[in-house]
C-alpha positions as CSV (number, residue, x, y, z in Angstrom):
1,M,-15.7,5.1,-4.2
2,N,-17.4,8.2,-5.6
3,N,-16.6,7.2,-9.2
4,Q,-18.2,3.8,-8.6
5,R,-21.4,5.4,-7.4
6,L,-21.5,7.6,-10.5
7,V,-21.0,4.7,-12.8
8,I,-23.7,2.7,-11.0
9,L,-26.1,5.6,-11.2
10,L,-25.4,6.1,-14.9
11,L,-25.9,2.4,-15.6
12,L,-29.2,2.5,-13.7
13,V,-30.5,5.5,-15.6
14,A,-29.4,3.9,-18.9
15,Y,-31.2,0.7,-18.0
16,I,-34.4,2.5,-17.1
17,F,-34.5,4.7,-20.2
18,S,-33.2,2.3,-22.7
19,P,-36.6,1.1,-24.0
20,T,-37.7,4.6,-24.7
21,L,-34.4,5.6,-26.1
22,F,-34.3,2.5,-28.4
23,T,-37.8,3.2,-29.6
24,W,-36.9,6.8,-30.3
25,I,-33.8,5.8,-32.3
26,I,-35.4,3.2,-34.5
27,N,-38.5,5.2,-35.2
28,P,-38.8,5.1,-39.1
29,E,-40.3,8.6,-39.2
30,G,-37.3,10.1,-37.4
31,A,-34.2,11.7,-38.8
32,W,-31.4,9.5,-40.2
33,F,-28.8,10.9,-37.7
34,R,-30.6,9.9,-34.5
35,P,-28.3,6.9,-33.7
36,Y,-25.3,9.1,-34.2
37,I,-26.5,11.6,-31.6
38,I,-26.1,8.8,-29.0
39,W,-22.6,7.9,-30.1
40,V,-21.5,11.6,-30.1
41,A,-22.8,12.0,-26.6
42,V,-20.9,8.9,-25.5
43,I,-17.7,10.2,-27.0
44,I,-18.1,13.6,-25.5
45,I,-18.7,12.1,-22.0
46,A,-15.7,9.8,-22.3
47,Y,-13.5,12.8,-23.4
48,I,-14.7,14.9,-20.4
49,V,-14.1,12.0,-18.0
50,Q,-10.6,11.4,-19.3
51,S,-9.7,15.1,-19.4
52,R,-10.6,15.6,-15.8
53,K,-7.9,13.0,-14.7
54,K,-4.8,15.1,-14.2
55,R,-1.7,13.1,-14.9
56,P,1.5,15.2,-14.5
57,H,3.8,12.4,-15.7
58,D,2.0,12.0,-19.0
59,L,2.9,14.2,-22.0
């Protein structure tokens, strides 16, 4: 149940800040690597979430 609350909270925060974030990403005066910052953050968060799950039967 705790994980569901976290996911709902993250989705709510993403929904609230998505217009500002999208504007920041597509700003033509910004750096070329801005969209990649978001994807790197998503990959790092996914890695952290997966590494916290302890599975003793997995190799």
